[in-house]
C-alpha positions in Angstrom: 80.1 -186.0 105.2 81.2 -183.6 102.4 83.2 -180.6 103.5 84.2 -177.7 101.2 87.1 -175.3 102.3 87.2 -172.0 100.5 90.6 -170.4 101.3 93.1 -168.8 98.9 96.2 -169.2 101.1 97.5 -172.8 100.8 99.2 -173.0 104.2 96.1 -171.9 106.0 93.9 -174.1 103.8 96.1 -177.1 104.8 95.7 -176.3 108.5 91.9 -176.0 108.2 91.8 -179.3 106.3 93.8 -181.0 109.0 91.5 -179.6 111.7 88.5 -180.8 109.7 89.8 -184.3 109.6 90.5 -184.3 113.3 87.2 -182.9 114.4 84.8 -184.7 112.1 85.9 -187.7 114.1 84.0 -190.9 113.3 82.1 -189.2 110.5 83.8 -190.3 107.3 84.6 -187.1 105.5 85.3 -186.1 101.9 87.2 -182.7 102.1 87.7 -180.5 99.1 89.8 -177.3 99.0 88.8 -174.5 96.6 91.3 -171.6 96.3 88.9 -169.2 94.6 85.3 -168.3 94.5 85.1 -169.6 90.9 86.4 -173.0 92.0 84.0 -173.1 94.9 81.0 -172.3 92.6 82.1 -174.9 90.1 82.3 -177.5 92.9 78.9 -176.6 94.3 77.3 -177.0 90.9 78.4 -180.7 90.8 78.4 -181.7 94.5 76.1 -181.7 97.5 78.0 -180.6 100.6 77.3 -180.7 104.4 79.6 -177.9 105.5 81.4 -175.0 104.0 84.4 -173.3 105.7 84.6 -169.9 104.0 87.2 -167.1 104.0 85.7 -163.7 103.3 88.7 -162.2 101.4 89.8 -164.3 98.5 92.5 -162.7 96.4 90.8 -159.4 96.9 87.3 -160.7 96.1 84.5 -160.5 98.6 83.4 -163.8 100.1 80.0 -162.2 100.9 79.3 -162.6 97.1 79.1 -166.4 97.5 77.7 -166.2 101.1 74.6 -164.5 99.8 74.1 -167.2 97.1 74.7 -170.2 99.4 72.5 -169.0 102.2 69.6 -170.6 100.4 71.3 -174.0 100.2 70.9 -177.0 102.6 74.3 -176.9 104.3 75.9 -175.0 107.1 78.6 -172.4 106.7 81.4 -171.5 109.2 83.2 -168.3 108.2 87.0 -168.2 109.0 88.3 -164.7 108.5 90.5 -161.9 109.9 87.8 -159.4 109.2 86.1 -159.7 112.6 84.2 -156.5 112.0 82.2 -158.5 109.4 81.1 -161.1 112.0 77.7 -159.5 112.8 76.8 -159.1 109.1 77.9 -162.7 108.4 75.6 -164.0 111.2 72.7 -162.1 109.7 73.1 -164.4 106.7 72.5 -167.4 108.9 76.0 -168.8 109.2 76.6 -171.3 112.0 79.8 -169.7 113.4 82.5 -167.1 112.8 86.1 -168.1 113.6 88.6 -165.3 113.7 92.1 -165.5 112.2 94.8 -166.4 113.2 93.0 -169.7 113.8 93.3 -171.3 117.2 92.7 -175.1 117.4 90.5 -174.8 120.4 88.2 -172.2 118.8 87.7 -174.1 115.5 87.0 -177.2 117.6 84.1 -175.4 119.2 82.8 -174.5 115.7 82.8 -178.2 114.7 81.1 -179.2 117.9 78.3 -176.7 117.1 78.1 -178.2 113.6 77.9 -181.7 114.9 75.2 -180.7 117.5 77.4 -181.3 120.5 77.4 -177.7 121.6 74.6 -175.1 121.7 74.8 -172.3 119.1 74.8 -169.0 120.8 73.8 -165.6 119.6 70.6 -163.9 118.4 70.3 -165.9 115.2 69.8 -165.0 111.5 68.1 -161.7 110.7 67.0 -162.9 107.3 67.0 -165.9 105.1 67.9 -166.1 101.4 65.5 -167.8 99.0 66.1 -168.7 95.3 63.1 -167.8 93.1 62.8 -167.1 89.4 66.6 -167.4 89.0 67.1 -164.6 91.5 68.0 -164.5 95.2 65.6 -162.7 97.5 65.9 -161.8 101.2 63.2 -162.8 103.6 63.3 -160.9 106.9 63.2 -163.4 109.8 61.0 -161.0 111.8 58.3 -161.3 109.2 58.2 -165.1 109.4 55.3 -166.8 111.3 56.2 -170.4 110.9 58.1 -173.0 108.8 56.5 -176.2 107.4 58.4 -179.2 106.0 57.4 -180.0 102.4 59.3 -183.0 101.2 63.0 -182.0 100.8 62.0 -178.3 100.9 60.7 -176.1 103.7 57.8 -173.6 103.3 58.5 -170.2 104.8 55.1 -168.7 105.9 55.0 -164.9 106.3 51.2 -164.9 105.8 48.5 -167.0 104.2 49.3 -165.3 100.9 53.0 -165.0 101.2 54.8 -168.4 101.1 58.4 -169.0 99.9 60.4 -172.2 99.7 63.9 -172.8 101.0 66.2 -175.8 100.6 67.4 -175.8 104.2 66.0 -178.5 106.4 64.1 -177.8 109.7 67.1 -179.3 111.5 69.4 -176.8 109.9 67.0 -173.9 110.5 66.7 -174.8 114.2 70.4 -174.1 114.6 70.5 -170.7 113.1 67.1 -169.1 114.0 66.5 -166.8 117.0 65.4 -168.6 120.1 61.8 -167.5 119.8 61.5 -170.0 116.9 60.6 -173.4 118.5 60.2 -176.9 117.0 56.6 -177.8 117.9 56.2 -180.8 115.6 58.5 -182.9 113.4 57.1 -180.8 110.4 56.9 -177.4 112.0 59.0 -174.6 113.5 56.9 -171.7 114.9 57.5 -168.2 116.2 56.3 -168.9 119.7 55.6 -165.2 120.3 52.8 -165.4 117.6 51.0 -168.3 119.3 47.9 -167.5 121.3 47.2 -170.9 123.0 47.1 -174.6 122.5 44.4 -177.2 123.2 44.1 -181.0 123.6 42.1 -182.7 120.9 39.9 -185.7 121.4 42.4 -188.0 119.5 45.0 -187.4 122.2 47.0 -185.0 120.0 47.4 -181.2 120.4 47.1 -178.1 118.2 48.1 -174.5 118.5 46.3 -171.4 117.4 48.3 -168.5 116.1 47.4 -164.9 116.3 46.1 -164.9 112.8 43.9 -167.9 113.4 46.2 -170.5 111.8 46.0 -173.9 113.5 49.2 -175.9 113.7 49.8 -179.4 115.1 51.7 -179.7 118.4 53.2 -183.0 119.5 53.0 -184.1 123.1 56.7 -184.6 123.2 57.4 -181.0 122.0 54.8 -179.6 124.4 56.8 -181.1 127.3 59.9 -179.3 126.1 58.3 -175.8 126.1 56.4 -175.5 129.4 55.2 -172.1 130.2 55.9 -170.7 126.7 52.3 -171.0 125.6 49.1 -171.1 127.5 46.4 -173.8 127.4 43.1 -172.8 126.0 39.8 -173.5 127.9 38.3 -176.8 126.7 35.7 -176.5 124.1 32.3 -178.2 124.6 32.5 -181.8 123.6 36.3 -181.7 123.4 38.9 -183.3 125.6 40.6 -181.1 128.2 
């Protein structure tokens, strides 16, 4: 596990590093401290990380500058800041958690448990995602997204049949930061369940869902068992299994 701490006050950075080593537990960790946004950007150009712990005020510079850039990348971010009035805005960028300063050990432990998947992430989820396209960063409103589809190491963001973007974040990462209406229905899909009309059982023993625009998406039997009552079963078609 590769962790990047972005904090301009050495004593606080040392405390965060100590907590990171404690709470990563059995996960072997490489931890880097960057004391400025420039140092953080330089490190990110060379290294792939799993988690960033980010202060929002770095020697007078706004941590949101880098937060907007990294939101498109395939790692999680926990913001650690005294600017609690910025928490809601930070969550809108899809951060995993916001820990207020002064840091309490118990609170940052909760953040690491969320990162490691031991504790449910609470809240309404990200309001938009950031995609990198044509050397620029673009905001995609989450409310406009119909579904996500894995495409190799990237994920397709489908707003419509004609409007598809790519993001580096994995489906597993997205599951943790999206609003609850986005449900994993297949190993390769996350769907806005409110846009699903019904599902049906195919002859092969598999399932598929029909969305409100007619798009058909595979549904695994395992996932169906996890979302009872969220979508209705269609009447069987002639010649098809029930």
